C-alpha positions in Angstrom: 104.8 86.3 108.6 105.3 87.1 104.9 106.0 90.5 103.5 104.8 91.7 100.1 105.1 94.9 98.0 101.9 96.6 96.8 102.5 95.8 93.1 103.0 92.1 93.9 99.9 92.1 96.1 97.8 93.6 93.3 99.1 91.1 90.8 98.5 88.1 93.0 95.7 89.3 95.3 93.7 86.1 95.2 96.7 83.9 96.0 97.7 86.1 99.0 94.1 86.2 100.3 94.0 82.4 100.1 97.1 82.3 102.3 95.5 84.6 104.8 92.4 82.4 104.9 94.8 79.5 105.8 96.2 81.5 108.7 99.2 83.4 107.2 99.8 87.0 108.2 101.0 89.5 105.5 102.9 92.7 105.9 102.1 95.1 103.0 105.0 97.4 102.0 105.1 100.5 99.9 108.7 100.8 98.4 109.9 98.4 101.1 108.4 100.5 103.9 105.8 98.5 106.0 102.4 100.3 105.9 99.8 97.6 106.7 99.2 94.1 108.0 96.6 91.7 106.7 95.6 89.1 109.3 93.0 86.4 109.2 89.8 86.8 111.2 89.9 84.2 114.0 86.3 82.8 113.7 84.2 84.5 111.0 81.3 82.2 111.7 80.5 84.0 115.0 80.8 87.5 113.5 77.7 89.4 112.3 77.9 90.0 108.5 77.2 93.7 109.0 80.3 93.9 111.3 82.4 92.1 108.6 81.3 94.8 106.2 82.5 97.5 108.6 85.8 95.6 109.1 86.3 95.4 105.4 85.7 99.2 105.0 88.1 100.0 107.8 85.4 101.4 110.1 85.6 98.7 112.7 88.4 96.7 114.3 87.6 93.3 115.8 88.8 92.6 119.4 92.1 90.8 119.7 90.9 89.0 122.9 87.6 88.8 124.8 86.7 91.1 127.7 87.7 89.7 131.1 84.8 88.1 133.1 85.4 90.7 135.8 84.3 93.4 133.4 80.6 92.3 133.6 80.6 92.4 137.5 81.9 95.9 137.7 79.5 98.6 138.9 78.4 101.0 136.2 79.4 104.6 136.8 76.7 106.9 138.2 75.9 109.9 136.0 73.3 112.5 137.1 70.4 113.2 134.7 71.5 116.8 134.5 75.0 115.9 133.4 73.7 113.3 130.9 71.4 115.9 129.3 74.1 118.5 129.2 76.4 116.1 127.4 73.8 115.2 124.8 73.0 118.9 124.2 76.7 119.7 123.8 77.1 116.9 121.3 74.1 118.0 119.3 75.4 121.6 119.2 78.7 120.3 117.7 76.9 119.0 114.6 
């Protein structure tokens, strides 16, 4: 894993992004203090382009590993209609 200061990253962004495409991880530093990490997306061909846009804007993080198979066999929690309506109403009042 390489480490790079912001000024160097700005000056050579294309080169560093090419290294990330090749699998390298970068730690970004501000005055030698680590502030961020740039990591390659594992398999971008399977990711929805809209999701990639959200990832790029920082609004979405991709999972680091898939959900376990047992997740899908778990029973869903039971929530009464009254409680669900109360939750929706409380959420709408908050806006």
